[in-house]
Structures are given as C-alpha cells and as structure tokens.
N, C-alpha and C positions, 0 to 999 in steps of 0.2 A: 505492499499500497503504499502511495508514494504522500509526501506529506503536506501538497499542497491541491488542490483542485475539490473535484468535487468526491462524494462518497467518502467523507470524513468520520471516525470513529466518535460522533460528540457524544459527550455527556448528557443524560436524560435533562430533559429541564423542568419537569414538573415534578421529580421526585423531593426538589427541594419543599415543596407544601406536602407532598405524604411524611417526609421525616418528622419535618416541624410539626405535625398535627392540623395540617390547615387543608387537609384532602376536604371533600364536603360530601358525604354518602347520604344512603337513602336515612340514616336515624339524624345526619347533620340538618336535614332541606326539610324534613317534617314538621309541619304545622305546629308552631306549640298547644295550639288549642284543640289538637286531632286528638278524637278518641282513640282509646288503646284496646286491641284486636288479640285474641288469645282462641285456639283451635282447642275442642274435645276432640279427640281422637283416639281411636281403636286400640284397648288394653289386648287383643289376642288378634290372632291370625287368619282365624276363619271362624263364623259364627253366623248365624240368622238373628239377627233385631228383634228381640219380641214387646221389650218396652222399654221405651225412651220419654223418661219424664223428667221435664226442665221447668216447672210451677218451683222449687225453692230455689234455682239459678236465678228464674228471671225477678223472683221476691229480692234479692242478692244487693246489700248495698252498692251502690254507684252503675248497675247495669241499665244500660240505656235497650240493647237490643240481642236477642239471640236468633239467629239462622239456624234452620234444618234445611235439607233437600225441598220439601213441600214451601218452605216459605222462599226460596229462591224461586220460583216456576213465574210467581206474577212481573218477574222483573225480567228475568233471562228469557230470551226466545229457546235459546239452546242449552240444555243444564246436564250435556254430556261433552270429554275432553276429546279435540279432533287426535287423530292421529294417521300415520301413511302405514298403509297395506300392502303387501305383496303376495301375486298369484297363489295357488297351490300349484307343483306341477303336471294332477293329473285332472286341470281344467275345470275341479270342484268348484265350487262357490268360495267365497272370502268370508271367510267368520268374522264377523262385525261383532265382536265382542266391543262394549262399550265401557266407560268409565264416567261414572257420575261425578258433578265438580264436588258432592258431599254423598256420604255413603245413604245410601238408602235402607232397603232391606234385608243387605247381607255384607260384611264384614269382609275383606280379603288379604289385610295385612297388617301389622301392629302398625300403628301410626294415623291410618289412615284417618282425615278428618271426616267425623261427622254432624258438627256444629261448630259455629262461629259465637263469640261471644264477646261483645262491645261492651266497654265501660267504661270508666272517668280515667282510670288507671289504668294498667297491668297487672298489679296486686290483687285489685278488687275483680277482674277478671278472671286470675287463675283462681282464685276463693270462690268463685261463682262455678268457673269446671271443677269444682273439689265437689258441689252439691248434686252434679247432675246425675241422673239415676238411669243407670243400664243396665236391663236384664238382656240375655242373650242365651243364646242354646249353640254351646260352642260344637262345632264341625271338625273332625280331624285336619290338622294341618296336612299340605302338601309341600314338602321344600327340597325334594330331592330333583335335582335336574336330569328326571326319565320321565318320560310318557306313566301316564297309570294317574293313578290315588285320586282321593276327595276332587271331585270336579269343582273347579272356583267358579264358571259359567259354562251354563246349557249348551250354547253356541261352540263349545269347545272340546269335544269328547278327546278324553282321554286326556284334557290339559294343553292337547295340542293346538296351538295358534294359530300356526302355517306350516305345511309343506313343500317349500322351492326348490327348485335344483336350474342347473345354468350351465349350458356344453353339452359334448356329444358324450352323451355315456358308453353308447356302443363301440364307440372308436377310439376311449380312451381305455378302456376295458380289454381290448383285443391288445392295443399296445403295451399292456401292463402284463396282458398272458403271453405275449412273443418277447417280454423283455429279459436279455442276462441277468440283469437281478433288481430283484424288487426290494426294495426297504419300508419299512410301516412305523409308525410310529405315534403314541396317544398324547395328543398336547393339553393340557388344561392350561386354561386361560381364566385366571383366578377374580373374582370380586374384588372391588376397590370402593369407595366413598371419597368424593371429590375433594370433599374438605377445605373450600375456599376461605381464605381468610376472613371475609366478611360472609357471613351466612346469608341465605335470601330474604329478602326483605320489600315492602312495595307501602304505598300511602294514595289512599283515592279521594278523591272530591270531587262535587260538580257546582259549577259556573255558568248560570244562566241555561242552563237547559245542556250544558257539553261535559262529557266527563275527562278528569284527567287522571292519566295511573302513571305515577312515580315508580319506578323498578329498577332492580340491581340488575337488567339483563345484559344480552348482548348484539341489543339491538333495538328499533321502536316500530319500524315498520310491520313484520309480521304480529307482533302481541297488538298493534293497531286495528289490525284487520279481522283478529280474532275478536277482541271485544265489540268491533262493528256489527260481526256477524250473531257473536253470544246475545248482545240488547238489541237485535235490531235498527241501531243506529246506523246514520250516512258516516260516510270516511271523515266529512267536517265537522261530525259531532264530537270524537274524539281526539284524544292527544297524549301522547303516550312521551315520556321523558327519560332518559336515563341519566343519573348522575354518575360522579365517581366511581366505579366498580372496582372493590377489592376479592381480584379474582374471578373465574369460573370457570374455565376448560371445558367448554361445551355444556356444563353441567345447569347453568344458567341461560342455554340458547333457548329454552322453550317453555311455554308458560306452563304454571302449574295451578291448581285449585284456586289456593289462596286470591291469586291477580281475578280471581269472576266476583267470587265473594265478597271482598273488601269493597268494589265500587258499587255492586247491590246495598249494602249494608252503608255505605253513605249517601246512598240516593235517598234512600229510606227513610235515615236521619237529618239529612240535609244538613250535615256536617262530614269535616274529611276524619279520616279513618286510616290508621296505621296498624302496620303488625311488621314485628322482625321476629325471624327464628333462632330459637334457643343451640345451642350446639349439638344437643341430643335430640331434639326435633329434629334440625336439618339432618344426622344421618340417619334416623329413620326413613325420613320422608323424600331428600334431594336423590333425585337419580343416581342410580350406583352405574359402575363400569365396567366392561368386558362380563366376565362370567360365561365361556364358552368349554365347551371339551369337543375336541375333534380328531377323527381317527385318519392320519394322511398316509398317503401312500404316492413314493415315487418309482419309475419306472427306470432303469439303465439301460442302454447296449452294451456291448464288450469294450467301448471304448471310454465306458464313464459320461458318454451325453443323456439327457433326460430325454426318454421317446411320451414321458405320461405322466399328469398328476392329477391324484385323486382327492376328495376331500370331502368328508360326512362329518356334520357338526351338529350338535344340539345345541344351543342357545338359552340362556335364560330371559325372560321378558320381565319376570318380578309377576306379580297380578295381574295386570294390566300391561297392553300394547301403547308404550309409550310413545311421544311425537316420530321420531325417527327408528327407533328401534330395530322394530321388524326390517327395515333397510339399513339398517347398519351391519349387520351381520349376514345380509345376502349381497345385497346390489353394489356397496360399499366395500366390501370384505372383497368380493368378484374384482374390482376392479384393477387390483394390485396383487391378484391369485399368483400371478405368474412371475412377480419382482424383477428380478433384473435380466432373468433368464430365457434363453429362447429356447420357448418349452411348445408343441405343438398340439398337444391333444388334450385337454383340462375337463375335470368335471366337478361342481360341488353341489353337493345335499347340505340342506337345513334344514333343518325343524324346530320354531320356536316352541317354549314349552315357558307355559303358566305356573306361575307357585305361589303360593302365601309368602310372600315377598314384597320389599319396595320395588318400585319399576326400576328399571337397565334400560338407558338411554346414553347421549354421545359422551364419552369422554376422550378427551386429549388425544384425538387423530381417528378416532372413529369409525371403524372398522379397519384401515390399513395398516393399526400397530399389532390389531389381531390376525389378519392374513398374514404379514412377513415374518409373525411370530411364529405362527405354524410351521412355514415354508423353509425360515433359516434353523429353525430347530431341527426339522427333518433332513433338513442339507447336510448338518451337521453329524446326526446321528450318521445318514449314508455313508459320508466320510469315513468315520469309526467303523463299519460295518464292512467296507467294502477296502480297509484298510490302506486309503488313500488320503494325501493332504487336503486338510481340508481348502485351504485357498486355490489349491489347482483347481480342486474339482469347483470350487465356481467359476473360476478364469474359462475353463473345459465349455462351460454354459451361458457364459454371459454372451446377452446380445449385442454383436461386435458394433464399432464403433461404424463400421461402413454400411452397417445394414440402414442407419436411420434417416430420414423417418421410419420409425418401426411399427409394423399393427401388431400387437398383441395375440393371443387366442384369446383376448377378452373384448377384444375390440376397441381397445384403447390404443387412440395413436399416438406416440409417443415421438416427441419433436426432435430432440438429441439427447447425445449421453455416449461418454467414453469411462466405461465401469473398470476396463483395467488401467488407465490412468489415475485415478481417483484409489484404487484399493494398493496399488505399486506407492504410492504416496502417504497411505497408511503405514505399508509395513515399515517405512523409512522411519517416521513418526513414531509411530508407536516401540520402533526400535522390538523388533519383533528376534532378530536376531541374538539379542542379548537375553532373551526370556528364557534359556535352557542355564544361563548361570543364574538369574534370578530365582527359579523354579530350585537348584540346587541350594542356592541362600534359605531360603522357606525352608525346605527339608531338615537344614541344619539346627533351625531351630523348633521343629517339628509339627510344623505347618502343610499343608498341602496345597499348592498353587495351581491355578487353573489358567489356561486362556482361551479365551470367544472374541466370536466374529461373530458380526451381523453385516451383510452387506443391502441394505433397504431401498427401495425405491416407493416413493408416495403420488398421490394425484391430487391436485388442487380440486376443491368442491367449494360449490356455495354459486351462486347468480353472475355468471360472465360480465354483468353489467352494474356499474355502479356510477355514482352521482358526484360532482363536486363543483363549488362556486366559490368566487374567486370577489370579496366585496371591499372596494375601498372606502373606508369606514371616519375616513378625516383625520387629521391630527399624525399625518404619517402612520396610520394602523391600519391593516388589512385582517378581516377574516376569513377564514379558510373554513368554508362546512363541508363538511365529509359525510358520507352514509354509513359508515361504519363504526364501529364503537369499541373503545377501547377499556380493557378489565385491568390493566396492568402491563401492558406490552410496550407502553412509550410513544403511543401515536400522535400526541402533540410534539414530542422531537421529530419523530423520523415525518411526521408530513409537512410541518414547515421548513423542515432542513431540506425537503426536496421541491418545494412550493421554493424555495430560496436557490435551489442551485439552476430550475430553470428559467427563473425571471429578474436575480440578482436582488430579490428585496430581502433585507437584512431578516434573518431566523427570527430574530427576536423583537422583529415589528410583525411577526406574523401571530393571531390568535386560531388554535384551532375550533370549531365548534361543531359539538358531537351532540348523538344524542336528545332531540328534538322535535317531534315529525311535525310539530308548526315549524319548525324555522329550515328545516331541510325537506327539498322536493320529495326523493326518495332515498333507499340506500338499502343495502341488503345486510348489514349487519355483518358480526364477525362470527367467524367459524370456518373453518376447513383451511385454513389458513390462506384464505383469500384478502385479507384487509391489504398488506403494503402492495402486491402488486395491483389488484382490481382497484384500491382507490388512485393510485399513484397512476396507473394508465388513464384514469376521468382525469387527477390533476393535469395528467401533461396535457389532454384535449383542452381543460380550460384555457393552460398556460398558454399553448398556440391561438387556441382563439383570442386569446389577451394583446399577444404581440401582434398579430394579423388586424385587430380593430384599432388598436392605439397608433401602429406605422401608417392604416388610413387615414386617422384623424389627424395625424402629423402630417401627413404630405396634403394632408386636404388645406390645414390651417395656412400652412407653406406656398401653397399654389403651387406643387409638386404631384410630377406623375407617383402612384404608388410605391414603382421601384426604386425610385431616388431612398426609401426609409429602408434601414437594414437593421436588424438588431444581434446584438452579439453574447446573450446569456445575462449580461448588465446595465448596456445602455445602448439606447436608439442613436443610431448613426446618421447622416442627413448627409447625402452626395454634396459635394462644393461647397461643406458646411462646418464653422465648429461644434455646431448646435451637439449635445451629445447630453441628454436629459433620459435619466434612469425612469423604471416605472413609475416610482410616486410619483415624479414630476410629472409628469405627462398623465397622472389621475390626477392632480389639483389644476392642470390645465384644462382637464373635460371637464372638472368641477366647474372651474370659475367659468367657463363656456357655458355653463349648463347643463352638459352632457350629461345628465345620471344618468342614459344607458347606456354609458361605458365604465361605471362606478361598479356594476355587478356582472361580470359573465358567469357565467353556468353551462356545463356541459355534463352530458351523460356519455359515458362511452363503454363497448362492450368490448371484450378479451376477442381475439379469433380462436384463443384455444386454450387449453389444460396446460399449465407446465407441470411437470415431472422431479422433484427434487430427491436426490438420490447421495449415498456416501456411504462409508464404512466405520462400523464402530469398534471399537477392539476396545477388549474390558481381559483386567487381569485381577483372581480374587486370589485371598488367602482362605484358608478352612483350618481352624483348632481342629483336629480328630477327637479331641477328648470329651469337648462340649459342646461342640459342632457349630460354634459361631464362626459366621460367615463374613466377611471383610470383603471390599470392592476396593482394590489398594493402589490399580491403577485404568485411567481410563483415557482414551483418546480415540478422537472423532476427526473424520477427514470428509468434509460435506461437499457435494456441488448444488449452490444454489444460482449460479448463473452470474449475474451483476449483484452485489450489494450494496445499497442506500449507506446504511449505517452499519460498518462491522462488529463494533462495541454492542449494539442492539442484538445481533444476530446474534452474537457469542451469550447472550444475556438468556434468549431464546432456548440455546442450546443446553444449556446449564439447568435450567428451570426442568425442561422437558426429560433430560437424562435423569434428573434425580425421581422425576414420578415414576420414569420409567424402572428404577434402580427400585426405588421404593417397593413397591407393587412383587418384584421378584423379591427381594429379600426377608422384607417384613410386613407388609400391607394385606390384611387381609379380614373378608367383610363374613363372619361366623355367627350363623341361627342355630338354635337347637331343634329338636324334632317338633314342636311346638309352634317351630316360628318366630320364636322369640330372639331378636337381636342382642346378641351378647357380646357384641363390639359396640355398643352404642356411646365409649365416653373414651377419652383422648388416654385412661388409663386401661382402656383394654384393646384399645386399635393402633397399632404401632405407626407412627409417622417417623421417614427417614430423617433424623438430626446432621448438624454439622459432623457429627462423628463418625457417620455412615458414609460419606459421599466425600468422596474422595476432589483433588486438583482435575478437574476436567480441561483436557487438550483442546483446543478447535483450533482446526484448520480449513479453511477453503480451497477449494481448488474447482474454479470454475468451468464451466460450459456452458456457453451464453443461451440463454431459450432463444427460439425464433417463433416461439409462440405468442409474442407480445413486443411492443415496442422496445420495452426497457430492458429486454433481456433476463429479466427474472425470476426466480421459482422459488416461490412460498417456503418459509422457513417455523414457522411457529407450532408445527407438532412434529416435526420428522427427528429434535431429541428422543421423545418415547418412543417413534416407530422403531429407531435403531435401538435404543437400551435394552428392550425387554428380552431380546433372544441374546445379544451380546451377554447379559449379564448369565441369563441360566446355560448358555452355551460353556461359560468359562467355570461354573459349577459342575455341569456334566463332566467339564475335562478333570477336574478336582478329582472330583469323586468316581472316575471310568477305571483309575488303575486299582481301585481299591470294591469292584464289582460291581458299582451303584447302574444300573440302564434305566434308563427315563426318567430322571429324578425329575419332581415337579414343583415347581413352587407353590408359595412362599417359602423360601429357604431359611426360615428361622432355627437358632440352634437346636431344638428338641426333635425338628423333623430332618433336618441334616442328622443326628447324633444316629437318630435311629435309622436312617437310612443304612448309615455306614455299620450298625450292628447288626440289621438283620443280613445285609451283605457278609459281612463276616460271618454269623450265625450259620446260614447257607455253606458259605464256604466249609 
C-alpha cells in the first residue's frame, strides 16, 4: 500500500463517540415519557393453552394495557409473521406453517411471547407479568434434529417443514459409483447465539395517524413494507428509523413479533411505547445460527480429481420457519457448494426440521459458511484417507485461472479468480515450512499441535441496486444519504472516504446519513456482505452525475462548451483559464445563482453481477491431552477482496469474523434439555471467546480485481467467518488424528476433546 493516494487505511471516525459514551442507541433516543413494555413468555417448550387469566395483571399498579393475540386483531390486518418458503422436491404443495405474532392456542418454544404488558415503568410491567395466570396442557417436546416426535404443526407431518433438492441426482450417483475413490464424512454444524453487544429493542409512536417505529435493525425499507402490510397502511403512513446499532450479524436483519406488537400498543394508548430485551430473553428469542448436520460424499478419479459431490442435510428451523431460514440452508448453501473447485456433478438434498426451540435464521455468512465448512472438512478428511497432501489435493481441483469467467455447476458465474496465487501467498505468510519444528516444540511441552487449512469462496448476496444522494447543506458541509445500515462496521468512515476520493470533498466535511425511511428514497439495508460494494457503486454513480452537472453549470456560466471543463478528482479545470474551483466552491456558486437543483444529486445504481471473495485461512492449534484444552495459537488469512477502499477497516472485519468462527468451533454451543429448556441462557453457561482464546490474526490482501463492478471490489464482511470454521476444525482434527480420533465434531470444549482422546485410547 502506498502512503499517498486513494484507499488509505483511515481510522474510524465514529469510534470517538462510541468509545466516549456518545453513541445514540435505542435506549438513548426513546422518548422520556414513553411507556415501558415487557412480554409474558412461554415457560415451556410445547403445550396447549387451557387458561390465560390476565385480570390480576391488568389491575396491577401502573399497568395501562395488556395485549394478547385476540387484542391485536382489530388493529393488525395480518397477525402472522412472513417467511420465505422453498418448494418440495417432489412437487408437493409448500407446507405453509405459520407463526402468530403472539402465541394463540399453542406454545411451541420456551420464550415464545404470549402477552405484552404496558406500564409506566419496566418494574411495574414485570411485576404485572408475575400475576398472569397461565394453565396449560404440556405436550412432549421434540428437540432432536430428526424427523418424527410430537407434531408442532398439523401442516408439517413428522415435523418436516420442507424436503428440497437441487442438482442431477442420477448423474452424481453414477459418477460416485464409478469413482476410483469415495470418501464420506458426517459434519455437525452446531447452533450458536449471535449475542450482539446491544440486545434487540424498539420504540413506537403515532403522530397524526402516522406510525414511527425506531428499531435497532439492519435497514429500514423491508421493515417499513412489512409494517404497512400488517396494519393495512399506505407506505407514506409509515416511518422506520435505525439509530446507532450495537452489533447485528444477520440476527437483526428481520422483523420480530415485538416490532408489530408495540405499534399496536402505541396506537391504542396514544402514547409512545418502548421495549428493550434483557440478555436471557435475547438468548431465548433471538434467531440462532447454523444448527445442521450433513452427510457428505466426494468421489475422486485415480489422479485425485473430484468427479462428484453429494450432500444430504438436516437443518433445524426451530419452532417456526423464520424469515430466510428455509432459503439459507438450501438456495444460499447451494450457491457456493462447489467452493473453489472444478466439480461437474453435484447433488444437494435438504430437509428442514421443526423442533421445540427458538427459530434459526441468518448469522454472519448465512448459508455460505455452512456450505464451505462441509466441503472443506470433507476435503481435509479425503486428503487423510487418500494419503495425499491436503494443499496439493486442493490445488489439483482448483478452478484454473485461465478458465474464468467460470460457470459453476451451481449456476453461479464467477467472474475472476486465481486460487493458486492466493494459496501460494498463504503458504509463505503462514510459514508452513516451519510447522514441523513448531509441532516438535509443542510436543516437548506435552502438547499436540495441528495444522488446518480452509480455502473458501463466497457469493455476495442482497439486492444488486442501491441508492445514494449527495446534498450540499451550506457552510461547506455535505450530507451523503445511503441506503445501507451500519451495525458497527465503520460505514461513516468508509462511505465518506470513498466520496472524498471521488470528489475531493474533505472527508471531515461529509456527514453520512442512514437509517431513516423519510430521508432516504430507497435502500437495501445491510446483509450478505453487500454494503461497501453496492453502496459505493451508487455513490460512484452520484459522484459522476455531480461532476457532469457541475461541469455543465460552469461551462454555461462562463459561456463555454461543456468540453472546455474537466475534473481531476479534486478540482475543476477550465480550458484557457486559471479558474480551478473545487466541488464545494462550485456548489456555493450554484447556491448563489439560485440553482437549488444542483444542491442535491441522487442516483440509483445496479451492480451488473455478483462478486466472489475468496481466500485461504491457515490455523494452528495446541491441545493439552491431559485436560482437553484447545488453544488456537497461530492464525493467518490471505484474502482476495479485489480493490480495497480502506484496508484497516477490512482487516477489522476479518478479525471479527474469525473470532466468531473460532468461537463457534472451540467453545460456543446452544444446549437444550429433553424438555426444550435452554440450558445455555446466560454468559455463565454460554461460552463466548475471550481475548485469551483469540490469537493475533495476520491478514494479507492478495487481490484479483473483480470485473463484476466498476470498483473492482469484492465484499468482505462475512468472509472471516466463512473461512474460520473449517480452518480451526481441520487443525483440531489434524492434532487428534495421530491419536486415533476420526471425524471430530465441535464445539471442541476441554471435556469433549478429552473424551474423544480417551475413547480413541480405550478403543485402541
């Protein structure tokens, strides 16, 4: 990276206010006179409601209103949550199981909301919740990730929500049958809880018949559309805002029941109503991530080239099909199913299972980490079974650089890639040549050392179109309106930096405006690693329009042809003149001339294609065989993200993603007992990775510029997690393989690792 020029590693400007306590989150902006809401939730995982007596609770001091499902129906046109469905492979009708905003006659998971209590204070609301009398007939809980068990929904026999498949089953089966070598592996992808630093929350109020919902989400437009449909309102009657958001990770991308109940409470009371989740409440009710088991099979010819790949998956949806849950482990998994490899024959079959647990939906990566994890675990296992170098097995099967643009068997058109180049750099940066000596040194200290590699690729998701507006606000200030939403990624820095790079406007004079459906014409929100690429593509279009219109204005003002005015990314140049105004000076000229039409430039731009970030993660772990303690001691990432706008922010995204992937593999795990009670509902019971568990993560950029957008960029927000899962798991497997452990499954807690070693030793 050169010291001067564009794409500099600029420090995040928003961090000063965050670190000094000046962030403006939901609890900071809620009206002081807002009433407080709490939810009375199901204490059991599966039951039929026999009696719900609210009389004592309604008479409790400070209580203004209690809402049940029946109380919502006069105000809400639709009282069911929306969700994407996937078709069944046999063409049978889609199973339309529904989730009511509040539980009606049946309870399906611990924490499911039954009633909302509105009071003057949160203490009064919680006291009233203690007075609710609930009688129910408890039913057997189904918590196993398997068909069968007590039925949660009449519409889903054997608790199978869908049975989906894609690919050529017959051709894949024939290729596997004819393969010289076949390798099978069962891969468990354990459930996690997102645990954003700021739990979910919102407040609602009505002003002149118009609804305003402020929510700590990942965008405003989807929520606005759903509220309008639910309440039978026109779009102009709904305003949604996102203030500062303290972490999201996909978990906050979708609406939750609370976001529909509070607006109805505010409508009935004519008062603002606010709600903020408590931590255990969040652990019970936030959408979880992952939670699937896959049976994978790879077929190889006699030279070690893959001839076929087949995966059969059971995925846990929880009690209901949440927003994108069905699509994540089917369509999104399928997009990157073949990874970086040239595989002709593939088949993926997925069954979604309902269990008496909370819902599962998007979590950093949403389908792509799951797919790469299965593939890269199986590739590493295959290398061990076939007795070949895991790096060489990957190289032999990489899509060659000369074959791009490459149409994968999944249908994805990958524009560019040079996987060998990236892997070569990873070998050097991770010092693989020195691993043997590091392993020997660990052995002297009584530790087992393992090396794990993951080569990943992911497909950027979300709407390809985005909106940007550049507004000259006077006093040499500029507002940049964006349709995405920051949840801590540094958007205020990177979007201002990019506009500054394109126009020469000093970044410190640019204010990034986000998260308000009244101030922004449209937007796709944040998710699928789309923000930087899609938003800056729109900003580039708006910047180009600005330069063109300002140039025409200058030319007209000076009585010149348009061609006489040029722009060099900082100043306008006028042919035959010493006049060199910058953008802010031309904006002031336009203001003085009464040209208000030049003071706001707005453009919507659409990306011509998806980008495909890829890279190599190399992990080394040490295991204490006496205690089972597993420590990730060395971690190297070499990524191809194409052109970078701010390398410092990119590195931060990778660090965060790796920490989340590492956490899932080493320590994070959701545990329910046989009755569906969540046993890991506090930080005393749910292990999050701490600083002592996460090593220094070395990040190196090895770019191959994307041709799918004018910026040459590839998204980076989720890539760290996509690569980390298999890299760490493969390292643990490598450390344990010499002691007879095969097919090790996470989380690799001390007890689990110790037990695997003990079982292998007893078996030997």
